[in-house]
N, C-alpha and C positions, 0 to 999 in steps of 0.2 A: 615794878612787877605786875605782870600782865595776870588781871582776875577774870579777866571776858573777851570772848573773842567773838566776833558779828562778822555774817558772812554776807555777800553781794549774792544777788541771785543768779541774772543771767551768766553763763559761761564762766561761773565759780562753781555752784552746785550744780547749776541746769546747761544740759548741751542745746543751744538755741536753735539748731538745725532744721528742725521739724516745724518749729513755729515761722522761721524766717522762709521755708518754705512755703507753710500755709498762706503768706501774706504775698510772696512771687503769684501763686494762683491765685489770689484775689485780684490784683490788681492787670493780671491777665498777662504775664511776660514769663519766658523760661527761669527757672530757677538757677540756671547758668548763669543769665543774662544778671537777673537781679542780685546774684552773689557776687557777681565782679563789680557792678554799681556800688554795691555797698562797701565793697574793699576798698575802691579807690575812695569814698565819701571817707571812710576809715582812716586810709592813710594820710589823709588831710586832717586829720584832727578835728572833723566837724562833726557835728550832734546825727546818729544814726537814723532820725526823721528826716532828715535833708534827701535821703536815698529815693524817698517816694515820689517827691518832686519832679524828678527826673522822669517818670512815667506818666505821672498824672499833675501837673502843674495846680499849684492851691489846693492840693491833698490835706484833707482834715483827718488826722489819724484817730482823734476823739470819736469823730462820728463813723470814722469807719470801722471801728471796734465794735459800735454799736450794731451797725447793720451785720457784722460777720455774725455777732451774738445772735441778731435777730432771723439772720439765715441758718444758724444750727452749725456754724462751721467758725465758731471763737475760740478765747484761749482755752486750752487744756493743757493739763500737766499730769504726766502718769508716770509710772514706777521708771520707765523706759527711760523718760528724758533724764533722769538724775546719772550722773556721772559715777562710774562707778565705785569710786572712793567716798562716795557721799555719806551713807549711814555710819558707815565702819567707823570713819574717819570721826565725823560728828561725835558717836558714842564714845570713841576713845578720849576724847578731849573732855567729856563728862566726867568719864572715870578718874581722869586725873585731878579732879576737883574744880574745873574752869566752869563758869558760867557762861552758856552756847545761844546765839541767837542769830536771827535771819533779818535782813533790813536792805531793801534794793531798791531803785528805779523801777517799780511794777505799779500796775492797778490795783485797785482795792481786790477785784476778782482774782488775781493772782496770790493776794494772801489767803483768800480762802481755798483755793486749790493745793497751797503749799501745806495749810493744816489740816488739808485731808490724809494729805502723805504721812502724817504722824510722825515727822521726822524726830530723829532724838535731840531736840534742841528746847530750850526754855521759851523762846517766845518767838513770832513772826511778825513782821511788820512791812510795810510798803509804804513808798513816797504819796500811791493814792489815798490810801489809808489817814496818813497824817497830814496833806495836803502841802508837803514842802518836800523839794526833791534835790538830788545831788546835781550840781557840786556845792551847793548854797551850805554854809556855816549853819545855819538851822535846822538842816538835816541831820548833820553831825552832832548837835547838841542833842536831838532826840533820840538818837543813838546811845549816844551815854547813858540819857536819862533813862533809858528801858533797861539798860543792865543796874547789878548792885554795887557797880565798882564806886570807887569813892573820886576819883579823878578820871578826866579823859587820856590822860597818860597810864593809865590802867587797862585801856580797853584796845584792843587790837583789831583793826578792821583788815578784814582780807577781799580782795577783789582781783578783777582782772583789767581794768582799765586806770590808765596813767592818772588822766585828767581827774574824772570823777572819782576814783578810787583813791588811788596812793596820794596825789597831791592834796585834794582837797581834803582827805582825813588827816594828814600830816600838817595841813594849816591848820584845823581845829584842835589839835594837840593829841590826836590820837596815835598808836602806833600803829605801822602798814606791814603788810604783806601781798606782793602780786603774785597771782598764782598763772603760770606760765601755760596758757590752755587757752582754745579760742582765738579767734583773729587778734584780738586787741591785746591779748597776753602774749602771745608770741611776737606781735609785732614792738611792742612795747619794753620787752623783757629788758632788753641793753639799753635803753634810752638815757641820757644823760639826767633829765628828770627823775625817772624809775631811780637810779642809782643813788640820786639826791636824797631821795625822800621814802625809799622803801627800807624798812628797817630788816626784811626778807624777800627773796624771789624764791618761790617755791613751785614743786614741779606737780605736787600733790597734796592732799590733806594729811596723807599719812607723815607727811614731812613734817608737819606742824608741832608734835611733842617734841622730837629732835632739836627744833631749835628754841622751843619754849622753855624745854627742861633736858639741856645739856649734860651729859654724864662728865 
């Protein structure tokens, strides 16, 4: 029985369009060009960070994040970046008695920004704060450990990414749901590995009460 639900961040709770656009501006290419190359990298199942290498070989993502912050154009998360179903969907799960958390491959700064939004969740954590990232099994050990659930099988992890979210969480013993939105969610919704490892494929956070508590 699912006792806790933990959500990925980018393209699960947050629409990443503004942040990817900011990166395109930072590296000096059109947003259309950046988006197209990002899509090609995505469809090949490669890490998003590889996108930058096409525009600036040797690009150091961590260093460039620091430079963006110093220039006053660093990471921002505001209410407008949340998908419309987020606040209501999270609140409804808590009303149903579930423990609700957020944990994704994000910087420590993103963790701070998410907490400032005061989402209706019990806890927020990021890989930057933990020092371990998806798809590592250690990340999902931390996910289970942040909840009051007694076992990994009592935790549902919801995300948009086939390899980092669905396959990795299932391998760690968690229940899994892929949300069909953002480039990865749409691209992989019907992928054989998703069909194998996802307990559910959903279109909205509002779908979760129905699949977790069927009439």
